[in-house]
C-alpha distance (Angstrom), angle and dihedral (degrees) to the residues before:
residue distance angle dihedral
M1 . . .
E2 3.78 . .
N3 3.79 119.0 .
N4 3.79 95.7 -105.0
V5 3.78 118.2 170.9
I6 3.78 108.7 -115.0
D7 3.79 132.3 -177.7
L8 3.79 104.5 -113.6
S9 3.81 96.4 178.6
P10 3.84 93.9 99.4
V11 3.82 89.2 48.8
Q12 3.81 91.9 48.3
T13 3.80 91.1 51.1
R14 3.81 93.8 51.4
V15 3.81 96.2 41.0
A16 3.82 88.9 56.1
T17 3.83 89.6 67.2
C18 3.81 103.8 23.6
K19 3.79 128.7 119.8
A20 3.83 95.0 -142.8
I21 3.78 146.9 -24.5
A22 3.80 125.3 -126.9
W23 3.82 138.4 -173.1
D24 3.80 131.6 -165.2
T25 3.87 89.1 -147.8
C26 3.80 89.8 -113.3
H27 3.81 122.8 54.1
K28 3.82 109.5 -35.9
I29 3.80 116.8 91.5
Y30 3.79 116.9 175.0
V31 3.80 133.0 -167.2
L32 3.79 103.8 -155.5
M33 3.77 112.8 -147.1
D34 3.82 102.5 -172.7
D35 3.79 142.1 27.4
E36 3.81 93.9 -105.4
Q37 3.81 90.4 59.7
V38 3.81 90.6 48.7
S39 3.82 89.4 53.3
K40 3.81 91.7 47.6
M41 3.80 92.7 51.2
I42 3.80 90.2 50.2
E43 3.83 88.3 51.7
Y44 3.82 89.0 50.1
G45 3.81 90.4 54.1
Y46 3.81 100.6 -104.8
E47 3.81 94.2 123.3
G48 3.82 93.7 104.1
D49 3.79 90.3 54.5
M50 3.79 98.2 40.6
L51 3.78 130.5 101.9
K52 3.79 119.0 -164.1
A53 3.79 118.0 -141.5
S54 3.81 90.2 -137.3
E55 3.82 89.5 61.9
H56 3.82 101.6 39.0
T57 3.78 138.8 46.7
Y58 3.77 123.8 -110.2
E59 3.82 88.3 -109.1
V60 3.81 92.5 54.9
L61 3.80 90.7 49.1
M62 3.81 93.4 49.2
N63 3.81 93.3 44.3
S64 3.80 89.7 50.5
I65 3.79 92.2 50.7
M66 3.81 90.9 49.5
D67 3.81 90.8 48.3
W68 3.81 92.1 47.8
Y69 3.80 90.5 48.1
A70 3.81 91.8 50.1
N71 3.81 91.5 50.0
A72 3.80 98.2 39.7
C73 3.78 128.6 116.6
D74 3.79 120.7 -104.9
L75 3.80 116.3 -69.7
V76 3.80 93.1 37.2
F77 3.79 117.6 173.9
I78 3.79 138.1 177.3
D79 3.80 118.5 -142.2
A80 3.79 131.9 178.4
V81 3.80 110.6 -138.8
S82 3.80 126.1 -156.7
T83 3.78 128.3 172.8
N84 3.79 113.7 -99.6
A85 3.81 110.1 177.7
K86 3.81 95.3 -170.4
N87 3.81 95.9 50.4
P88 3.82 117.0 5.0
N89 3.82 91.8 -165.0
D90 3.80 89.4 62.5
G91 3.80 88.0 63.3
F92 3.82 92.1 73.0
E93 3.80 119.6 91.4
T94 3.80 118.7 -176.3
L95 3.80 110.0 -133.0
V96 3.81 97.2 168.8
G97 3.78 115.0 13.1
Q98 3.76 127.7 -146.2
S99 3.77 114.8 -84.9
F100 3.77 119.2 -145.1
């Protein structure tokens, strides 16, 4: 991934209160905002590429996100994900959108 300058302030804000971060080892980076999303990502197989906020410092989480972003495939994005029972798609918040 090229060294593009990105605005990390939305990521920093969400990581400060997240439950975990996860990466698909390609282009999807998620900031998981509640326990249900952590459980879902484990079910989806992200557990090996997941860091829980209860086990790591804010600095470790942010450094991991920056490393993942730097090593991601094209079309990388960072989304915060919260559980929304009425409309699951409304639970996604783009923090860093895909660049083309």
